[in-house]
C-alpha positions as CSV (number, residue, x, y, z in Angstrom):
1,X,14.5,5.9,-29.7
2,X,14.9,4.0,-25.5
3,X,11.8,5.9,-23.3
4,X,11.6,8.3,-20.8
5,X,10.8,7.0,-17.4
6,X,10.7,8.8,-14.2
7,X,9.5,7.3,-11.6
8,X,8.7,9.9,-8.4
9,X,8.5,9.2,-4.4
10,X,7.8,11.6,-1.9
11,X,10.1,11.5,1.1
12,X,8.9,10.7,4.4
13,X,5.6,11.7,2.7
14,X,3.4,11.8,6.3
15,X,6.1,13.4,7.8
16,X,6.4,16.0,5.7
17,X,3.2,17.1,5.9
18,X,3.5,17.4,9.5
19,X,6.1,18.9,9.1
20,X,3.7,21.8,7.1
21,X,1.2,21.6,9.9
22,X,3.8,21.9,12.8
23,X,7.4,23.2,11.8
24,X,8.6,22.7,15.6
25,X,9.0,19.0,14.2
26,X,11.4,19.6,11.3
27,X,15.1,18.2,12.7
28,X,13.4,16.4,15.3
29,X,13.1,12.8,15.6
30,X,9.1,11.8,15.8
31,X,7.2,9.4,14.1
32,X,3.6,9.2,12.4
33,X,1.4,6.4,14.0
34,X,-0.7,5.0,16.2
35,X,0.0,5.1,20.3
36,X,2.5,2.7,22.1
37,X,-0.1,1.3,24.7
38,X,-2.8,0.9,21.7
39,X,-0.3,-1.4,20.1
40,X,0.5,0.8,17.5
41,X,3.0,0.6,14.5
42,X,5.1,3.1,13.0
43,X,3.7,4.6,9.7
44,X,6.8,6.8,8.4
45,X,9.1,8.2,10.6
46,X,11.7,11.2,10.3
47,X,15.1,11.4,9.0
48,X,16.4,12.1,12.1
49,X,14.0,9.4,13.9
50,X,15.9,7.2,11.8
51,X,19.4,7.6,12.0
52,X,18.3,6.1,16.2
53,X,17.4,2.6,13.9
54,X,13.6,3.9,13.8
55,X,11.5,2.2,10.7
56,X,8.4,2.3,9.1
57,X,6.2,-0.9,10.4
58,X,8.0,-1.1,13.8
59,X,5.5,-1.2,17.0
60,X,5.5,1.7,18.1
61,X,6.7,0.4,21.7
62,X,10.2,-0.7,20.3
63,X,10.7,2.7,18.4
64,X,10.0,4.7,21.8
65,X,12.7,2.2,23.7
66,X,15.7,2.5,20.9
67,X,14.7,6.2,20.4
68,X,13.2,8.0,24.3
69,X,12.9,11.4,22.9
70,X,11.0,10.1,20.2
71,X,7.3,12.1,19.4
72,X,4.5,10.3,18.2
73,X,2.1,12.0,16.3
74,X,-0.8,10.6,15.4
75,X,-1.8,9.7,11.6
76,X,-4.6,11.9,9.4
77,X,-5.1,9.6,6.8
78,X,-7.7,12.0,5.1
79,X,-4.9,15.3,5.0
80,X,-2.1,12.1,3.5
81,X,-4.7,11.8,0.8
82,X,-5.9,15.1,0.1
83,X,-2.0,16.0,-0.5
84,X,-1.4,13.0,-2.1
85,X,-4.1,14.0,-5.0
86,X,-2.6,17.7,-5.3
87,X,0.8,16.4,-6.6
88,X,-0.7,13.6,-9.0
89,X,-2.5,16.7,-10.4
90,X,0.5,18.5,-10.8
91,X,2.5,15.4,-12.8
92,X,-0.5,15.2,-14.6
93,X,-0.1,18.6,-15.6
94,X,2.5,17.5,-17.4
95,X,1.9,14.4,-19.0
96,X,-1.2,12.2,-18.8
97,X,0.8,9.1,-18.9
98,X,1.2,8.8,-15.1
99,X,0.7,5.4,-13.1
100,X,0.1,6.6,-9.2
101,X,1.5,2.9,-7.5
102,X,0.7,4.7,-3.7
103,X,-0.3,7.3,-2.0
104,X,3.9,8.7,-2.5
105,X,4.6,7.0,-5.7
106,X,4.2,6.9,-9.6
107,X,5.5,6.4,-12.4
108,X,5.8,9.4,-15.7
109,X,6.3,8.5,-19.3
110,X,8.0,11.6,-20.8
111,X,9.3,9.9,-24.0
112,X,7.0,13.0,-26.2
113,X,9.2,15.6,-24.4
114,X,12.5,17.0,-25.7
115,X,14.4,17.6,-22.7
116,X,16.8,15.6,-20.7
117,X,15.4,12.9,-18.5
118,X,17.6,14.3,-15.3
119,X,16.7,17.7,-16.6
120,X,13.0,16.6,-16.2
121,X,13.4,14.8,-12.7
122,X,14.7,18.0,-11.5
123,X,12.3,20.5,-13.2
124,X,9.6,18.6,-11.2
125,X,11.4,18.0,-8.2
126,X,11.6,22.1,-8.0
127,X,8.1,22.5,-9.1
128,X,6.3,19.9,-5.9
129,X,9.2,21.9,-3.4
130,X,8.3,25.4,-4.9
131,X,4.6,24.6,-4.6
132,X,3.8,22.2,-2.5
133,X,6.6,22.3,0.0
134,X,7.4,18.8,-0.4
135,X,10.7,17.2,-1.0
136,X,10.5,14.1,-3.4
137,X,13.5,11.4,-4.7
138,X,13.4,10.5,-8.5
139,X,14.7,7.8,-10.9
140,X,15.4,8.1,-14.4
141,X,15.5,5.2,-16.4
142,X,14.6,3.6,-19.7
143,X,11.5,1.5,-18.3
144,X,10.0,1.5,-14.8
145,X,12.2,-1.3,-13.0
146,X,15.1,0.5,-13.9
147,X,13.5,3.6,-12.9
148,X,12.2,2.1,-9.6
149,X,15.6,0.9,-8.5
150,X,17.4,3.7,-9.6
151,X,15.2,6.3,-7.0
152,X,16.0,3.3,-4.2
153,X,20.0,4.0,-5.2
154,X,19.8,7.2,-5.0
155,X,18.3,7.4,-1.7
156,X,20.3,4.9,-0.1
157,X,23.2,7.5,-1.3
158,X,22.0,10.3,0.0
159,X,20.7,9.5,2.8
160,X,23.0,10.3,5.2
161,X,21.8,12.5,7.3
162,X,18.6,14.0,9.3
163,X,17.9,15.9,6.1
164,X,15.3,14.3,3.2
165,X,17.4,13.1,0.3
166,X,15.5,14.7,-2.2
167,X,18.1,12.6,-4.3
168,X,17.7,12.0,-8.6
169,X,19.5,9.3,-9.8
170,X,19.9,8.3,-13.9
171,X,20.7,4.8,-15.7
172,X,22.0,6.0,-19.5
173,X,20.0,3.5,-22.0
174,X,22.7,1.1,-22.1
175,X,23.7,0.7,-18.8
176,X,20.7,-1.6,-16.8
177,X,23.6,-4.1,-16.5
178,X,25.9,-3.3,-15.0
179,X,24.3,-0.6,-12.8
180,X,22.1,-3.8,-11.3
181,X,25.2,-6.0,-11.4
182,X,27.2,-4.8,-7.7
183,X,23.7,-4.5,-6.0
184,X,22.3,-6.9,-3.7
185,X,19.5,-9.9,-5.1
186,X,17.1,-8.0,-2.5
187,X,17.3,-5.3,-4.5
188,X,15.8,-6.9,-7.6
189,X,11.3,-7.1,-8.1
190,X,9.9,-10.4,-6.7
191,X,13.0,-11.2,-4.6
192,X,12.1,-11.6,-1.1
193,X,14.7,-12.9,2.3
194,X,14.1,-16.2,1.7
195,X,14.3,-16.3,-2.3
196,X,17.2,-14.5,-1.3
197,X,18.0,-17.7,1.4
198,X,17.9,-19.6,-2.0
199,X,19.5,-18.3,-4.0
200,X,22.8,-17.4,-1.9
201,X,22.5,-21.3,-1.3
202,X,23.5,-21.6,-4.7
203,X,25.9,-19.1,-4.7
204,X,23.7,-16.2,-6.2
205,X,24.3,-13.2,-3.8
206,X,24.5,-10.1,-6.2
207,X,22.2,-9.2,-9.3
208,X,24.7,-9.8,-11.5
209,X,25.8,-13.1,-10.1
210,X,21.6,-14.0,-11.3
211,X,23.0,-12.4,-15.4
212,X,25.3,-14.8,-15.4
213,X,23.2,-17.8,-14.9
214,X,21.8,-19.6,-17.3
215,X,17.9,-18.7,-18.0
216,X,17.0,-22.4,-18.6
217,X,18.8,-23.4,-15.1
218,X,17.0,-20.2,-13.6
219,X,13.6,-21.4,-14.9
220,X,14.3,-25.0,-14.0
221,X,14.7,-24.1,-10.4
222,X,12.5,-21.1,-9.9
223,X,9.5,-21.7,-12.6
224,X,8.4,-18.5,-14.2
225,X,9.8,-16.3,-12.3
226,X,13.1,-17.4,-12.5
227,X,12.9,-16.3,-16.2
228,X,11.8,-12.9,-15.2
229,X,14.6,-12.9,-12.4
230,X,16.5,-13.6,-15.2
231,X,15.1,-10.8,-17.7
232,X,15.4,-8.4,-14.7
233,X,19.3,-9.0,-14.1
234,X,20.2,-7.2,-17.4
235,X,17.5,-4.2,-16.6
236,X,14.9,-5.4,-19.5
237,X,11.2,-4.2,-19.3
238,X,8.8,-3.5,-21.6
239,X,5.9,-2.4,-18.9
240,X,3.8,0.4,-20.4
241,X,3.4,3.2,-17.9
242,X,-0.5,2.1,-16.7
243,X,-3.0,5.1,-15.9
244,X,-5.5,3.3,-13.6
245,X,-6.3,0.0,-12.5
246,X,-9.3,-1.5,-11.5
247,X,-9.8,-1.9,-7.3
248,X,-9.5,-5.6,-6.9
249,X,-10.6,-5.5,-3.2
250,X,-11.9,-3.5,-0.3
251,X,-11.1,-4.1,2.8
252,X,-10.9,-3.0,7.2
253,X,-9.4,-4.6,9.9
254,X,-9.6,-3.8,13.6
255,X,-6.9,-4.5,16.1
256,X,-7.7,-4.5,19.7
257,X,-6.1,-2.3,22.2
258,X,-6.1,-5.3,24.6
259,X,-6.7,-9.1,23.2
260,X,-10.8,-9.7,23.6
261,X,-12.4,-13.0,24.3
262,X,-15.8,-11.7,24.5
263,X,-17.7,-13.2,21.5
264,X,-20.6,-11.0,21.8
265,X,-18.1,-7.8,21.5
266,X,-16.0,-9.9,18.4
267,X,-19.2,-10.4,16.5
268,X,-20.5,-6.4,17.4
269,X,-16.7,-5.7,15.6
270,X,-17.8,-8.4,13.0
271,X,-21.2,-6.3,12.2
272,X,-19.4,-2.9,12.1
273,X,-17.1,-4.7,9.8
274,X,-19.1,-5.5,7.4
275,X,-21.2,-2.1,7.4
276,X,-18.0,-0.5,6.8
277,X,-17.1,-2.4,3.7
278,X,-20.7,-2.7,2.2
279,X,-20.7,1.4,2.9
280,X,-17.7,1.5,0.5
281,X,-18.7,-0.8,-2.4
282,X,-21.7,0.9,-2.6
283,X,-20.2,4.2,-2.3
284,X,-17.7,3.2,-5.1
285,X,-20.9,1.0,-7.4
286,X,-19.1,-2.2,-6.7
287,X,-20.4,-5.7,-5.6
288,X,-18.3,-8.8,-5.0
289,X,-18.7,-12.8,-4.8
290,X,-16.5,-13.3,-2.2
291,X,-16.1,-12.6,1.4
292,X,-12.7,-12.9,3.1
293,X,-12.0,-13.6,6.8
294,X,-9.1,-12.2,8.2
295,X,-8.0,-13.7,12.0
296,X,-4.6,-13.1,14.2
297,X,-4.7,-14.3,16.7
298,X,-2.5,-13.1,20.5
299,X,1.2,-15.0,19.2
300,X,0.8,-13.2,16.1
301,X,-0.1,-16.4,14.0
302,X,-2.7,-15.1,11.6
303,X,-5.3,-16.6,9.4
304,X,-7.1,-16.1,6.3
305,X,-10.5,-18.3,5.3
306,X,-13.3,-17.1,1.9
307,X,-16.4,-17.9,1.2
308,X,-17.8,-17.4,-2.1
309,X,-21.1,-16.2,-2.6
310,X,-23.9,-17.7,-5.4
311,X,-24.7,-14.0,-7.0
312,X,-22.8,-10.6,-6.3
313,X,-23.5,-8.3,-3.5
314,X,-23.3,-5.1,-1.7
315,X,-25.5,-6.3,1.0
316,X,-24.4,-5.7,4.7
317,X,-26.7,-8.0,5.9
318,X,-25.6,-10.5,3.3
319,X,-22.1,-9.6,3.3
320,X,-22.4,-10.5,7.4
321,X,-23.6,-14.0,7.2
322,X,-20.9,-14.9,5.1
323,X,-18.4,-13.5,7.6
324,X,-20.3,-14.9,10.7
325,X,-20.1,-18.8,9.1
326,X,-16.3,-18.1,8.3
327,X,-16.0,-16.7,12.4
328,X,-17.9,-19.5,13.6
329,X,-15.9,-21.9,11.5
330,X,-12.8,-20.7,13.4
331,X,-13.7,-19.5,16.6
332,X,-13.6,-21.7,20.2
333,X,-15.6,-19.5,22.6
334,X,-13.2,-18.0,25.4
335,X,-9.7,-17.9,21.9
336,X,-8.5,-14.4,22.5
337,X,-8.6,-12.6,19.5
338,X,-5.8,-10.2,18.7
339,X,-6.9,-8.2,14.9
340,X,-10.2,-9.2,13.3
341,X,-10.1,-8.3,9.5
342,X,-13.2,-8.6,6.4
343,X,-12.6,-8.0,2.7
344,X,-14.6,-8.3,0.2
345,X,-13.1,-9.2,-3.7
346,X,-14.2,-10.7,-7.2
347,X,-15.5,-6.9,-7.5
348,X,-17.8,-5.4,-11.1
349,X,-20.7,-3.2,-11.6
350,X,-23.7,-4.0,-10.0
351,X,-26.0,-6.0,-11.9
352,X,-29.1,-5.2,-9.6
353,X,-32.6,-4.5,-11.0
354,X,-35.1,-3.4,-8.6
355,X,-37.7,-4.6,-11.0
356,X,-36.3,-8.2,-10.7
357,X,-36.2,-8.6,-7.4
358,X,-38.4,-10.5,-4.7
359,X,-40.9,-8.3,-2.0
360,X,-38.7,-9.5,1.1
361,X,-34.8,-8.3,-0.7
362,X,-36.4,-4.6,-2.3
363,X,-37.1,-3.5,1.4
364,X,-34.2,-4.6,2.4
365,X,-32.5,-2.9,-0.5
366,X,-34.6,0.6,0.0
367,X,-33.6,-0.2,3.8
368,X,-30.3,-0.1,2.9
369,X,-30.6,3.0,0.2
370,X,-32.2,4.7,3.5
371,X,-29.2,3.9,5.8
372,X,-26.7,5.1,3.7
373,X,-28.7,8.3,3.0
374,X,-28.1,9.1,6.5
375,X,-25.3,8.2,6.7
376,X,-24.1,10.6,3.7
377,X,-25.8,13.2,5.8
378,X,-24.8,12.4,9.2
379,X,-21.5,10.5,8.9
380,X,-20.8,6.7,8.4
381,X,-20.9,6.1,12.2
382,X,-23.9,7.9,12.4
383,X,-26.4,4.8,11.5
384,X,-25.6,1.0,12.9
385,X,-28.0,-1.5,12.6
386,X,-29.2,-3.6,15.3
387,X,-27.9,-6.9,17.0
388,X,-31.4,-8.6,16.2
């Protein structure tokens, strides 16, 4: 029997949460994000704002220019995460097979339920609306690929007003290739602008065009990805709904209000990033083997450098030492920086045994534990190490 996979997407999620807080925002063009004078970007925008051309990830300064009446609402990540978790709890009440793929998206495998997929989608839509007050759109299909694309197509077909799409789109089993055929190649997973341009140069403009090409020829030109294009263009996808994902990295970055060329301030920022990443590692009971530095210059050129440690760590000072080494290798005195970021990857459980630490390491470990205790009591920003 074909699987019954649903993809749920909360419509303009951040905006929907903000409208619950302030009903006066409903129907008005507004955006959630940072202030334009602080180089903020649009994290989400209402459908009324989208009518003016405002889009997510757009610089807020640009959004204000194309929509002068735009209302800017400061984002509240904690509130969105809390509401998102309530949505996921509702979904897990229907099935344990829920795969959350972002704060506002999830896959569900409802193959064991007797009702038709469309009926289940309408029940879920009603549940989320009536109990949580949130609009959502759903795609229904026999696999994850098709369910996600169905949601996108459904939202595009109905999002022609200032209201949320509240779309439901069903792709019946056996009709996957026909559903995909007229869609542009960019609608397929894994095809970005550059790949779409390469395909267009070959006369391939739609997913149907991909499906008509020999698999061997696509593989010759695009490698393993070409084989995936061929299978996906037929609507073939056998990936299961995965109920949990291992954390791959923990990161923190800051975009400066104005470009910074002061070395002392840059290194102070690097110290703060190291402490934030270290704190989150310890809270997650993880250690990492690789420290990555991200630098963005004023012209938006971005570089990333990494250093692999001799042993895994979750300690602020060890993360900072690696970060400073990477920073000193790239930064030259007086050069302005737009963004500074830090990440630790290669994560796994701590392997530390206190009895095996030398005296100096044990003192550092106990100091870190004391600082963490103070942060837990008074907040993450309450305690910072000295500059020594």
